[in-house]
Each structure stands twice: as structure tokens, then as C-alpha cells.
GUVOLUM-649070 format. One line per 2 residues: number of its first residue (from 1); their letters; for each residue x, y, z of N, C-alpha, C, O. Coordinates in pm, whole numbers, plus 50000, padded with zeros to 5 digits. Layout:
// residues N
NUM) a) X/Y/Z/X/Y/Z/X/Y/Z/X/Y/Z; ...;
END
This chain:
// residues 309
1) mt) 48018/51494/50382/48257/51461/50346/48323/51514/50429/48296/51627/50469; 48429/51439/50476/48520/51525/50545/48609/51570/50447/48644/51503/50350;
3) ar) 48653/51711/50479/48724/51749/50408/48807/51719/50329/48790/51597/50328; 48904/51743/50244/49084/51686/50219/49165/51696/50302/49239/51614/50354;
5) rs) 49143/51867/50323/49251/51941/50371/49303/51888/50514/49411/51932/50555; 49208/51768/50614/49180/51750/50739/49195/51606/50736/49153/51539/50831;
7) id) 49251/51552/50635/49281/51391/50702/49347/51342/50707/49419/51360/50608; 49402/51240/50802/49498/51307/50907/49544/51133/50784/49477/51042/50736;
9) ry) 49650/51163/50783/49774/51020/50747/49874/50965/50821/49948/51038/50887; 49895/50767/50817/49908/50777/50912/50006/50653/50804/50013/50642/50682;
11) al) 50079/50564/50934/50124/50480/50914/50011/50377/50945/49913/50337/50881; 50066/50348/51075/49879/50236/51111/49851/50331/51173/49946/50404/51204;
13) fg) 49676/50381/51228/49541/50463/51286/49693/50503/51375/49796/50437/51386; 49666/50607/51416/49686/50673/51583/49819/50716/51521/49836/50836/51543;
15) es) 49904/50671/51463/50046/50695/51479/50115/50758/51430/50063/50833/51347; 50207/50764/51442/50274/50934/51303/50300/50848/51148/50298/50730/51112;
17) pr) 50317/50950/51099/50351/50908/50945/50511/50854/50933/50574/50953/50971; 50556/50806/50918/50667/50750/50830/50725/50667/50717/50665/50577/50659;
19) pi) 50844/50706/50692/50893/50567/50512/50837/50428/50600/50856/50375/50710; 50758/50406/50477/50772/50197/50495/50809/50106/50472/50733/50033/50409;
21) ap) 50911/50068/50499/51032/49996/50489/50963/49883/50371/50859/49821/50393; 51023/49875/50275/50988/49755/50151/50897/49608/50209/50803/49551/50153;
23) ef) 50935/49591/50283/50882/49419/50347/50820/49493/50440/50845/49437/50546; 50752/49589/50462/50693/49638/50575/50539/49533/50594/50458/49555/50504;
25) lh) 50493/49430/50693/50431/49370/50717/50336/49319/50819/50389/49215/50857; 50236/49335/50878/50177/49378/50971/50034/49343/51004/49957/49403/50929;
27) ie) 49967/49259/51099/49839/49206/51138/49867/49235/51282/49973/49247/51344; 49648/49246/51341/49653/49268/51363/49483/49250/51394/49410/49321/51325;
29) pi) 49402/49141/51518/49293/49194/51528/49206/49275/51493/49275/49369/51454; 49075/49312/51475/49006/49436/51451/48938/49443/51583/48816/49431/51568;
31) sv) 48974/49459/51707/48898/49505/51835/49018/49542/51854/49009/49652/51908; 49176/49503/51837/49288/49584/51885/49265/49717/51911/49246/49778/52016;
33) rs) 49273/49769/51730/49264/49933/51741/49166/49984/51819/49175/50055/51920; 49028/49919/51735/48944/49989/51694/48878/50023/51844/48817/50127/51869;
35) sl) 48900/49914/51942/48856/49992/52132/48922/50086/52194/48886/50152/52291; 49062/50091/52111/49062/50216/52176/49017/50403/52117/49006/50513/52171;
37) ye) 49009/50363/52023/48908/50452/51980/48764/50454/51986/48700/50512/51899; 48704/50388/52091/48538/50404/52078/48518/50348/52005/48434/50412/51942;
39) wq) 48542/50228/51938/48516/50232/51770/48447/50286/51702/48333/50282/51657; 48563/50359/51699/48524/50478/51587/48640/50494/51512/48720/50480/51604;
41) ia) 48719/50516/51401/48775/50523/51350/48787/50599/51251/48759/50552/51141; 48833/50742/51261/48771/50830/51194/48892/50850/51058/49001/50794/51046;
43) ah) 48832/50941/50976/48866/50928/50822/49028/50911/50803/49090/50955/50900; 49093/50868/50719/49230/50906/50713/49284/50840/50591/49224/50823/50485;
45) ah) 49384/50811/50615/49423/50723/50486/49621/50652/50568/49685/50661/50673; 49634/50596/50447/49803/50543/50447/49860/50493/50325/49866/50381/50274;
47) pg) 49914/50649/50280/50028/50630/50195/50155/50537/50179/50261/50585/50221; 50159/50412/50126/50199/50345/50096/50185/50192/50182/50274/50112/50211;
49) if) 50044/50187/50206/50028/50083/50291/49944/50021/50233/49928/50099/50139; 49834/49890/50203/49785/49840/50105/49666/49782/50254/49698/49696/50337;
51) ql) 49606/49816/50253/49525/49711/50413/49403/49588/50354/49286/49623/50365; 49420/49503/50317/49283/49433/50328/49255/49342/50490/49319/49274/50570;
53) ll) 49120/49394/50471/49056/49331/50622/48929/49233/50608/48841/49261/50527; 48923/49120/50686/48848/49042/50736/48715/49074/50832/48772/49111/50934;
55) le) 48596/49081/50855/48516/49141/50980/48471/48998/51003/48406/48979/50900; 48465/48894/51067/48435/48746/51059/48300/48791/51193/48201/48717/51190;
57) ag) 48300/48892/51292/48188/48907/51382/48146/49011/51380/48190/49105/51314; 48013/49010/51487/48016/49153/51514/47930/49197/51346/47882/49121/51263;
59) sg) 47940/49385/51346/47920/49461/51175/47958/49628/51218/47979/49662/51335; 47961/49708/51121/47980/49769/51095/47983/49860/51022/47896/49817/50946;
61) vl) 48025/50008/50954/48008/50051/50836/48149/50075/50834/48234/50067/50923; 48157/50111/50689/48310/50178/50611/48253/50240/50554/48170/50190/50478;
63) vs) 48277/50459/50569/48322/50513/50418/48443/50536/50393/48534/50577/50466; 48440/50496/50241/48533/50571/50153/48533/50600/50028/48513/50527/49932;
65) dg) 48569/50769/50036/48564/50879/49924/48440/50883/49903/48385/50897/49794; 48375/50866/50041/48145/50912/49953/48114/50796/49975/48046/50790/50077;
67) ve) 48138/50661/49912/48066/50531/49918/48059/50460/50062/48169/50427/50106; 48015/50448/50095/47913/50412/50239/47851/50177/50234/47745/50137/50187;
69) vt) 47928/50113/50278/47938/49995/50290/47917/49969/50404/47987/50007/50498; 47778/49873/50416/47753/49812/50556/47845/49661/50565/47873/49587/50470;
71) lv) 47877/49643/50695/47948/49512/50682/47944/49413/50854/47997/49415/50965; 47852/49343/50782/47873/49196/50836/47948/49035/50821/48006/48982/50726;
73) pv) 47927/49005/50908/48000/48822/50907/47930/48801/50756/47811/48810/50723; 48049/48768/50676/48149/48768/50667/48233/48853/50554/48275/48798/50452;
75) sl) 48247/48947/50573/48263/49073/50501/48418/49100/50435/48496/49108/50530; 48469/49111/50344/48583/49072/50286/48614/49286/50238/48528/49361/50192;
77) va) 48762/49325/50270/48762/49491/50200/48896/49484/50148/49006/49437/50179; 48837/49552/50053/49041/49581/49999/49088/49699/49986/49052/49767/49890;
79) lp) 49182/49750/50082/49203/49910/50120/49324/50006/50029/49407/50074/50088; 49318/49999/49891/49466/50033/49832/49548/50162/49910/49482/50220/49996;
81) sg) 49651/50199/49893/49745/50233/49964/49680/50404/49886/49637/50433/49775; 49707/50503/50046/49636/50630/49962/49445/50670/49990/49390/50768/50040;
83) cv) 49407/50578/49948/49262/50582/49980/49190/50603/50131/49197/50520/50221; 49104/50758/50138/49056/50802/50240/48964/50702/50314/48864/50660/50256;
85) he) 48991/50664/50434/48876/50567/50453/48807/50578/50606/48893/50628/50678; 48685/50550/50686/48681/50572/50808/48556/50501/50833/48449/50501/50773;
87) fh) 48615/50416/50978/48512/50260/51016/48460/50333/51051/48493/50451/51036; 48305/50271/51142/48216/50244/51261/48162/50145/51306/48045/50109/51291;
89) fa) 48288/50069/51393/48231/49929/51469/48105/49850/51539/48064/49780/51447; 48078/49841/51577/48021/49755/51644/48086/49742/51819/48208/49754/51813;
91) pd) 48067/49735/51876/48195/49643/52015/48215/49520/51984/48320/49475/52029; 48129/49427/51902/48128/49283/51891/48202/49249/51775/48240/49136/51743;
93) ae) 48226/49394/51695/48302/49413/51597/48464/49282/51660/48530/49290/51764; 48478/49169/51535/48585/49136/51562/48626/49005/51367/48558/48952/51280;
95) gw) 48795/49020/51406/48827/48991/51236/48935/49041/51281/48977/49080/51390; 49011/49025/51057/49174/49046/51090/49186/49207/51022/49101/49237/50939;
97) vl) 49275/49291/51053/49395/49361/50950/49515/49335/50892/49607/49291/50959; 49524/49354/50794/49603/49321/50702/49659/49481/50670/49588/49571/50626;
99) si) 49775/49488/50696/49874/49637/50663/50037/49512/50565/50077/49399/50595; 50067/49576/50490/50138/49540/50391/50178/49687/50280/50107/49725/50187;
101) aa) 50288/49738/50316/50351/49763/50206/50327/49758/50082/50319/49652/50020; 50311/49883/50030/50201/49869/49862/50337/49792/49807/50318/49700/49728;
103) dl) 50513/49834/49855/50599/49834/49753/50595/49593/49784/50625/49514/49694; 50561/49559/49900/50565/49413/49887/50466/49360/49789/50494/49254/49732;
105) ln) 50326/49436/49756/50279/49368/49652/50375/49324/49586/50364/49202/49577; 50488/49374/49521/50507/49385/49378/50645/49326/49381/50721/49353/49288;
107) da) 50694/49226/49504/50770/49100/49577/50707/48984/49409/50604/48958/49348; 50841/48957/49406/50854/48872/49278/50810/48664/49355/50806/48551/49306;
109) rv) 50795/48712/49459/50782/48579/49530/50615/48629/49519/50538/48576/49438; 50579/48724/49600/50444/48734/49591/50345/48670/49400/50263/48589/49358;
111) gs) 50436/48782/49354/50379/48830/49233/50371/48708/49167/50292/48708/49073; 50473/48526/49205/50436/48370/49139/50283/48388/49187/50208/48379/49090;
113) lc) 50210/48413/49314/50139/48327/49341/49994/48441/49257/49898/48414/49184; 50041/48557/49312/49916/48654/49182/49930/48684/49108/50004/48637/49022;
115) da) 49859/48790/49103/49837/48978/49074/49779/49064/49185/49657/49077/49198; 49876/49127/49271/49832/49195/49368/49830/49320/49257/49739/49262/49198;
117) sr) 49843/49398/49204/49891/49518/49133/49783/49539/49115/49759/49660/49107; 49624/49413/49095/49470/49483/49069/49441/49499/49221/49395/49608/49253;
119) la) 49457/49424/49304/49449/49495/49456/49455/49623/49408/49377/49701/49355; 49616/49620/49455/49703/49780/49502/49587/49919/49371/49577/50040/49389;
121) ag) 49530/49844/49266/49479/49959/49203/49322/50007/49213/49216/49944/49216; 49357/50160/49219/49159/50252/49174/49134/50273/49337/49220/50326/49407;
123) am) 49024/50233/49384/48953/50270/49515/48859/50126/49547/48811/50030/49485; 48869/50174/49671/48807/50057/49753/48720/49954/49674/48638/49972/49583;
125) rs) 48761/49846/49732/48655/49678/49727/48638/49599/49820/48720/49563/49904; 48494/49559/49803/48476/49536/49909/48400/49404/49845/48376/49400/49724;
127) am) 48357/49284/49946/48256/49181/49909/48180/49072/50015/48232/49058/50126; 48080/49009/49988/48073/48941/50126/48059/48824/50100/48005/48768/50005;
129) le) 48125/48773/50216/48202/48583/50206/48050/48516/50230/47955/48586/50267; 48036/48338/50198/47956/48295/50282/48017/48248/50327/48119/48186/50295;
131) gs) 47916/48289/50502/47952/48264/50617/48065/48073/50632/48174/48018/50646; 47900/48060/50611/47995/47890/50662/48072/47839/50552/48114/47724/50548;
133) ga) 48094/47952/50434/48161/47900/50311/48331/47822/50366/48398/47838/50467; 48353/47718/50215/48486/47692/50200/48613/47851/50231/48702/47843/50315;
135) la) 48592/47970/50150/48657/48050/50151/48670/48197/50225/48738/48296/50199; 48554/48162/50348/48628/48193/50428/48682/48206/50542/48724/48296/50615;
137) gr) 48664/48020/50543/48698/47920/50633/48878/47970/50597/48942/48047/50668; 48929/47905/50472/49062/47950/50428/49132/48071/50515/49222/48074/50598;
139) ls) 49022/48192/50440/49107/48246/50472/49139/48286/50635/49243/48327/50688; 49017/48259/50687/49044/48345/50826/49192/48230/50903/49302/48268/50942;
141) wl) 49125/48066/50901/49267/47994/50931/49445/48112/50876/49523/48172/50950; 49442/48100/50731/49557/48156/50682/49559/48344/50755/49668/48391/50720;
143) la) 49518/48400/50798/49538/48522/50903/49526/48475/51012/49611/48539/51073; 49482/48407/51084/49566/48341/51184/49603/48329/51184/49661/48416/51248;
145) dl) 49718/48210/51136/49811/48126/51129/49932/48237/51079/50055/48226/51085; 49843/48353/51024/50011/48437/50957/49997/48555/51040/50053/48656/50996;
147) aa) 49929/48567/51165/49901/48642/51279/50012/48581/51391/50066/48637/51486; 50023/48454/51345/50120/48346/51486/50270/48397/51424/50339/48473/51491;
149) gl) 50311/48353/51301/50399/48359/51299/50488/48526/51286/50610/48536/51302; 50443/48584/51269/50471/48719/51283/50452/48721/51407/50564/48741/51453;
151) eq) 50386/48713/51486/50374/48770/51648/50505/48670/51734/50508/48677/51856; 50636/48558/51642/50714/48529/51647/50830/48602/51697/50885/48588/51807;
153) gr) 50864/48693/51591/50930/48838/51568/50989/48769/51415/50959/48685/51330; 51118/48895/51461/51173/48868/51225/51225/48984/51228/51183/49098/51249;
155) sg) 51307/48944/51207/51430/49001/51117/51488/48974/51018/51509/48856/50990; 51532/49084/50931/51581/49037/50787/51494/49044/50686/51408/49127/50715;
157) ml) 51477/49003/50596/51381/48999/50457/51249/48879/50547/51272/48814/50649; 51116/48882/50469/51045/48786/50527/51096/48639/50445/51135/48621/50330;
159) an) 51076/48540/50566/51121/48431/50526/50968/48398/50407/50850/48431/50397; 51054/48326/50347/50885/48261/50198/50799/48212/50233/50694/48222/50169;
161) al) 50809/48106/50396/50747/48021/50479/50631/48216/50448/50531/48224/50377; 50666/48281/50493/50482/48387/50482/50526/48443/50414/50506/48558/50454;
163) va) 50617/48450/50267/50524/48543/50225/50446/48470/50059/50390/48526/49964; 50474/48343/50086/50412/48235/50054/50228/48205/50122/50130/48171/50057;
165) el) 50236/48223/50227/50137/48219/50283/50020/48312/50247/49913/48279/50196; 50077/48479/50297/50030/48605/50281/50006/48635/50121/49937/48730/50084;
167) gm) 50097/48506/49990/50040/48514/49885/49912/48401/49799/49870/48396/49684; 49890/48338/49897/49775/48283/49926/49651/48388/49934/49568/48423/49850;
169) vl) 49669/48419/50052/49592/48551/50042/49511/48604/50005/49389/48612/50000; 49662/48670/49955/49618/48770/49842/49552/48766/49752/49470/48851/49715;
171) al) 49582/48647/49695/49521/48477/49575/49351/48456/49580/49255/48450/49505; 49375/48451/49676/49195/48408/49709/49136/48592/49760/49042/48653/49708;
173) ad) 49210/48635/49853/49113/48755/49773/49080/48794/49669/48960/48799/49643; 49214/48847/49542/49207/48923/49444/49076/48856/49326/49016/48912/49234;
175) ee) 49070/48717/49378/49004/48588/49294/48828/48660/49329/48745/48696/49246; 48816/48661/49508/48682/48693/49488/48643/48810/49477/48544/48838/49409;
177) lg) 48727/48918/49558/48714/49075/49525/48649/49090/49366/48533/49125/49345; 48734/49060/49276/48755/49066/49096/48594/48957/49095/48509/49038/49058;
179) ra) 48550/48876/49109/48388/48829/49061/48331/48914/49140/48241/48962/49071; 48328/48983/49288/48220/49087/49297/48211/49175/49221/48105/49223/49181;
181) ak) 48313/49207/49193/48323/49395/49116/48328/49315/48980/48424/49358/48916; 48235/49175/48883/48238/49204/48764/48170/49254/48729/48172/49274/48608;
183) ar) 48042/49320/48827/47886/49369/48733/47978/49578/48739/47958/49675/48665; 48056/49565/48841/48051/49737/48873/48200/49789/48775/48309/49740/48803;
185) ap) 48190/49862/48693/48240/49872/48558/48338/49998/48680/48279/50080/48750; 48517/49977/48675/48569/50047/48670/48536/50215/48676/48446/50202/48594;
187) sr) 48534/50384/48709/48488/50491/48701/48657/50502/48643/48764/50440/48643; 48572/50671/48579/48726/50612/48454/48811/50722/48545/48882/50776/48461;
189) rd) 48841/50784/48678/48895/50826/48754/48978/50743/48764/49097/50765/48742; 48932/50640/48798/49000/50526/48885/49077/50456/48790/49175/50397/48835;
191) dl) 49054/50449/48658/49087/50351/48584/49251/50481/48548/49366/50436/48558; 49229/50615/48514/49318/50686/48500/49422/50681/48566/49526/50693/48500;
193) aa) 49438/50659/48740/49513/50691/48867/49600/50550/48852/49715/50525/48890; 49468/50439/48760/49566/50302/48808/49645/50351/48627/49763/50315/48626;
195) rf) 49623/50387/48554/49728/50403/48461/49839/50444/48439/49943/50401/48389; 49762/50640/48536/49944/50730/48550/49985/50611/48666/50099/50623/48711;
197) ka) 49925/50528/48705/50067/50471/48839/50142/50384/48777/50258/50377/48818; 50101/50290/48658/50165/50181/48595/50297/50302/48468/50412/50258/48469;
199) qv) 50281/50404/48395/50252/50464/48384/50455/50512/48444/50565/50492/48394; 50415/50564/48545/50552/50635/48693/50608/50486/48671/50719/50467/48620;
201) el) 50526/50384/48712/50692/50263/48740/50739/50267/48626/50857/50297/48643; 50720/50255/48516/50781/50283/48408/50937/50386/48360/51058/50365/48350;
203) hf) 50844/50501/48341/50937/50554/48397/51005/50715/48485/51061/50818/48449; 50961/50660/48604/50962/50739/48752/51143/50754/48728/51182/50782/48842;
205) cd) 51264/50748/48638/51349/50807/48639/51389/50851/48558/51508/50847/48528; 51283/50920/48485/51283/50953/48320/51332/51101/48332/51417/51168/48274;
207) gw) 51234/51124/48439/51226/51312/48429/51138/51336/48334/51152/51438/48267; 51028/51247/48309/50879/51309/48294/50832/51411/48300/50859/51424/48420;
209) sv) 50758/51548/48264/50700/51593/48282/50575/51557/48322/50539/51439/48318; 50463/51701/48384/50366/51602/48388/50245/51594/48282/50144/51524/48284;
211) sr) 50288/51684/48196/50229/51724/48065/50274/51531/47940/50199/51462/47872; 50408/51521/47967/50431/51414/47930/50370/51289/47965/50327/51202/47889;
213) ya) 50372/51292/48107/50250/51181/48114/50139/51163/48081/50078/51059/48059; 50086/51341/48073/49883/51349/48010/49905/51281/47902/49827/51191/47870;
215) sa) 50030/51315/47814/50034/51306/47665/50014/51148/47659/49899/51114/47627; 50110/51038/47685/50095/50924/47705/50002/50835/47739/50011/50714/47719;
217) lg) 49856/50927/47825/49749/50888/47874/49676/50889/47807/49574/50827/47839; 49679/50971/47649/49541/51021/47613/49463/51120/47671/49346/51130/47635;
219) tt) 49530/51231/47795/49444/51293/47875/49518/51458/47851/49590/51506/47764; 49483/51487/47922/49542/51656/48007/49575/51658/48077/49541/51565/48151;
221) gp) 49710/51794/48154/49746/51772/48205/49702/51822/48355/49777/51794/48449; 49589/51890/48376/49479/51932/48464/49423/51812/48492/49421/51765/48606;
223) tl) 49353/51734/48351/49289/51641/48379/49348/51534/48468/49274/51491/48556; 49473/51484/48457/49518/51422/48503/49555/51443/48687/49537/51360/48776;
225) tr) 49609/51581/48698/49653/51633/48815/49505/51652/48887/49517/51669/49008; 49342/51655/48829/49258/51635/48920/49328/51540/48927/49436/51520/48983;
227) cc) 49231/51453/48840/49231/51294/48891/49302/51276/49019/49242/51285/49127; 49408/51255/49011/49545/51226/49104/49530/51319/49230/49599/51289/49327;
229) re) 49461/51412/49237/49420/51447/49329/49368/51429/49432/49403/51459/49546; 49217/51343/49366/49079/51255/49411/49109/51161/49460/49072/51112/49566;
231) vl) 49197/51119/49366/49196/50901/49369/49324/50940/49417/49289/51055/49447; 49438/50937/49448/49551/50940/49508/49607/51019/49597/49719/51001/49644;
233) lr) 49516/51128/49629/49549/51243/49706/49682/51319/49738/49716/51381/49839; 49773/51284/49573/49852/51448/49559/49836/51407/49419/49779/51335/49337;
235) sp) 49930/51508/49447/49931/51544/49304/50054/51426/49209/50140/51359/49266; 50027/51426/49042/50109/51391/48940/50262/51419/49044/50308/51315/49090;
237) ge) 50322/51524/49074/50434/51574/49032/50522/51453/49212/50617/51379/49239; 50379/51525/49283/50433/51392/49447/50417/51238/49392/50507/51160/49423;
239) vv) 50358/51211/49349/50373/51024/49307/50454/51017/49260/50499/50906/49288; 50526/51075/49187/50653/51038/49112/50732/51051/49227/50737/50943/49287;
241) ld) 50789/51133/49276/50878/51141/49345/50868/51044/49494/50954/50996/49568; 50713/51042/49493/50687/50915/49577/50781/50793/49607/50837/50744/49705;
243) ri) 50763/50761/49420/50823/50668/49354/50923/50682/49347/50956/50564/49339; 51050/50757/49341/51164/50840/49316/51183/50807/49489/51157/50688/49506;
245) ll) 51204/50845/49563/51187/50834/49737/51184/50672/49737/51304/50648/49724; 51132/50572/49742/51094/50473/49710/51215/50369/49691/51259/50296/49780;
247) qa) 51271/50379/49522/51336/50336/49545/51458/50362/49567/51543/50272/49570; 51491/50513/49589/51608/50530/49680/51636/50457/49835/51737/50454/49905;
249) mr) 51495/50398/49853/51561/50381/50015/51554/50222/50018/51578/50156/50118; 51497/50145/49832/51558/50073/49798/51690/49989/49805/51717/49874/49841;
251) gl) 51785/50133/49736/51918/50117/49688/52034/50087/49821/52137/50023/49839; 51939/50180/49899/52020/50179/50056/51989/50059/50178/52055/49995/50260;
253) ty) 51880/50068/50145/51871/49875/50221/51964/49742/50183/52049/49675/50241; 51901/49742/50059/51941/49626/49963/52090/49673/49921/52172/49657/50012;
255) st) 52129/49716/49829/52273/49715/49789/52330/49754/49823/52293/49814/49923; 52428/49763/49798/52604/49841/49858/52658/49954/49772/52763/50015/49788;
257) as) 52570/49971/49683/52617/50099/49600/52596/50241/49660/52488/50282/49703; 52705/50305/49656/52726/50450/49703/52569/50510/49660/52477/50485/49582;
259) va) 52613/50629/49791/52487/50685/49798/52497/50795/49661/52392/50808/49599; 52620/50876/49611/52626/50929/49481/52585/50743/49377/52506/50756/49283;
261) qi) 52618/50658/49392/52564/50619/49266/52409/50568/49268/52345/50554/49164; 52357/50543/49392/52218/50571/49377/52127/50680/49296/52048/50664/49202;
263) aa) 52173/50813/49378/52141/50907/49294/52162/50937/49116/52089/50994/49035; 52290/50870/49103/52277/50859/48936/52185/50815/48900/52094/50868/48836;
265) sl) 52200/50683/48946/52084/50519/48897/51913/50621/48895/51831/50596/48807; 51881/50742/49015/51749/50783/48976/51754/50905/48903/51682/51000/48933;
267) gf) 51863/50910/48776/51877/51096/48755/51908/51150/48798/51912/51254/48731; 51963/51167/48926/51974/51278/48993/52135/51319/48973/52228/51283/49045;
269) ad) 52140/51401/48860/52283/51487/48820/52385/51541/48893/52502/51539/48854; 52332/51614/49045/52397/51668/49112/52397/51559/49295/52326/51599/49387;
271) pa) 52494/51419/49313/52461/51424/49419/52427/51495/49552/52354/51429/49625; 52462/51602/49592/52379/51699/49646/52341/51745/49702/52361/51792/49814;
273) yf) 52174/51734/49528/52067/51735/49553/52012/51660/49607/51930/51682/49696; 52057/51516/49550/51967/51381/49624/51973/51370/49749/51909/51279/49801;
275) ar) 52037/51441/49815/52066/51412/49966/51966/51521/50003/51874/51498/50081; 51987/51654/49938/51836/51741/50012/51784/51636/50013/51791/51538/50087;
277) ff) 51695/51680/49869/51549/51534/49852/51551/51439/49991/51467/51451/50081; 51629/51373/49991/51591/51272/50063/51559/51293/50178/51468/51234/50236;
279) ka) 51653/51407/50240/51667/51485/50422/51531/51547/50405/51456/51574/50500; 51507/51566/50291/51339/51676/50275/51245/51562/50282/51162/51556/50373;
281) rt) 51251/51507/50226/51135/51388/50236/51152/51330/50345/51044/51334/50405; 51238/51271/50411/51232/51115/50532/51260/51224/50676/51191/51196/50774;
283) gm) 51377/51370/50693/51404/51399/50748/51494/51367/50821/51469/51409/50933; 51638/51286/50815/51724/51193/50787/51853/51219/50676/51839/51263/50562;
285) ta) 51951/51187/50726/51963/51167/50593/52030/51029/50486/52052/50930/50556; 52053/51014/50378/52076/50867/50370/52179/50750/50454/52188/50636/50501;
287) gv) 52225/50845/50437/52288/50714/50523/52296/50680/50696/52343/50588/50763; 52219/50819/50728/52161/50779/50850/52084/50631/50821/52094/50525/50882;
289) fr) 52001/50668/50698/51809/50592/50664/51937/50471/50613/51898/50373/50678; 52045/50431/50548/52095/50293/50524/52147/50264/50694/52132/50152/50743;
291) hq) 52184/50335/50744/52241/50257/50901/52103/50172/50992/52097/50058/51038; 51989/50305/50990/51890/50233/51062/51789/50127/50973/51681/50081/51011;
293) ra) 51854/50104/50850/51781/50035/50833/51849/49839/50764/51817/49768/50668; 51993/49818/50927/52015/49708/50875/51930/49544/50890/51921/49432/50840;
295) wf) 51879/49638/51003/51797/49488/51024/51717/49443/50918/51631/49386/50985; 51686/49428/50812/51696/49361/50731/51744/49291/50650/51699/49226/50555;
297) gd) 51948/49324/50741/52003/49175/50677/52110/49230/50572/52088/49338/50517; 52250/49142/50539/52333/49142/50405/52247/49079/50350/52206/48966/50377;
299) vt) 52189/49208/50202/52108/49192/50082/52207/49263/50052/52251/49353/50123; 52266/49215/49906/52367/49247/49863/52344/49196/49685/52296/49092/49640;
301) al) 52399/49317/49613/52431/49320/49458/52297/49266/49405/52289/49158/49347; 52141/49387/49437/52093/49364/49424/52057/49483/49277/52114/49591/49260;
303) pl) 51974/49437/49209/51963/49581/49115/51935/49721/49115/51820/49727/49158; 51984/49861/49086/51876/49975/49149/51746/49984/49038/51638/50027/49080;
305) sg) 51760/49938/48882/51618/49953/48858/51493/49932/48858/51446/49837/48920; 51419/50017/48787/51287/49968/48852/51252/49863/48902/51130/49876/48917;
307) da) 51291/49738/48949/51159/49648/48889/51290/49528/49079/51307/49415/49125; 51333/49669/49102/51396/49494/49241/51320/49518/49295/51260/49626/49299;
309) a) 51297/49408/49362/51205/49384/49521/51280/49441/49622/51240/49438/49738;
END
């Protein structure tokens, strides 16, 4: 298996890592990107991005964290943020790859249609769909229509119609993947990683230490650290800092609060320290980030607490 230290991190495969906008949504045919790399997609991860793949034609092999899955029509695969995976496609492979900001899965509009947190947690999941069945046909149509809607271009927040269609895709995928996984109990490390991420959602602004998270989860700091490095590819502290950064990006994008107010809401007593933290992790100042995210539109007065969508 590829050594962890050599794993590449991308936004989309082959593209440089960058901060993921909270409403990032992208879809493309499998052939579009795979054909550029001779149908071999090397081991990599997408921090901050959840992916859903539907193979409708041809064949391939998926390797994710040492688990190998043969892909034949019609295969459905869910790849949570940060999981290491690689593909080896046949030249006739076709279908769809849907890439979604992990934060978008928490959008209240998506949440009203499905529990996307189950898709986002743990390791890779896959299922075989009946090629001529209704579910495969519905997913194929929805993904094609979603691609057509995104091709028309967009700015600002995702339109309700697109979010509703995305929610339908995720709901159908979650239902089918859940059925396929019933016979397979999740590993202990995947369960611990999922529970840790849930605790981070509750306490990322509270300044909890790794040992306190471990105590709340009924484990030890070293065990939690090993689990996070294996499943999430980051230390527990990095997971918390990533979540704080995401919330800072939300505040800068969606609210009119000052940088100092955003810093205080995230537990930074010193705005200057927050400014250094933000620039070190994004490569730009908070002010420049806010200016560059103007395309989201004039969305004001949203709360800065953990559940702001």
C-alpha cells in the first residue's frame, strides 16, 4: 500500500489544494478526468470534500485504505472526506463523480431530506445496483440533470431546486448504501473517528484538549490520536483546527461581523493571534478571503455558532 507520507491531497484530482467553499458542488463524467491520466487515478485524498461515484458502464477497481472493490455496472461508491483512495478504470468506464463540500452536507435544506452525516462518517462504502432497476435509473437521471443545472453556471448560494435535487441523490444513496452495509459491522476505529467528529462539532470553540475529548469518548489520548491519523489522516488537534477554520470561513463569507467579532466567537482572546492562525492555514488574510468570497452574494446576519449553514 502507498505510504501515508506520499499521499497527495487535492481539491479535485490533479488540482492544487485550496480552501473549500462551504457550498462547493461539482459533477463530471468519470471519463473527463480519468482519460487525462490514462485511466489510472493514483492514491490521493480530498480533505473537506465528500464524493459519490456511480459507475454505469465499463469496469474498474477501487482501492481505499487497503480495501479493494471491483467496480462493474452499476456500482455506487461513497468516499467520505479525507479517505485515501485510488481508481484503475478500463478505457470504456463511464458514469458520474459528484464532489460536495463536506460542510454542504450539514445544510439545513439537505438535512430536511436525508441524514447526510451517515454518508460523511467512517470509511468508504459501496453497493451494487441492479442495472435495469428503478434505483439505478433514478440516480442516473438525477445526476445527469444536476450536471445540466450546474453547467448553466451559478453565483451566490445554491438555488433551492439544485439543493433539493442534491438531497434526493444523497437520500437514495444513503438508503441503498445502508442496506448494503447492514451485514458489515463498522470497525471500532471508524466508529471512534465518527464519534470524535461529532464531539468536535459540539466543542470546537470550547478549547478542549485531546485528553478531554478522549475522556468524553471513553478512550485514551494516544488511542484517539492513532485512530484519527489512520482514519482521518490528521491528528485530533488538526481536526479541531480544521473545524475552527471552516467556521471562520463561514463567518467571513456569510456574516457582516468584524474579524475581531468572528475571532471572539471562535474562542480567540487575541484578534491578532486569530489573524496569524487564519493566514497560516489559508495563505491569505481574513480580509482578502472575505473579499474573494463576494460571489456568494449578500447573505447577512447569519449566526456564528456551530450549526450555521
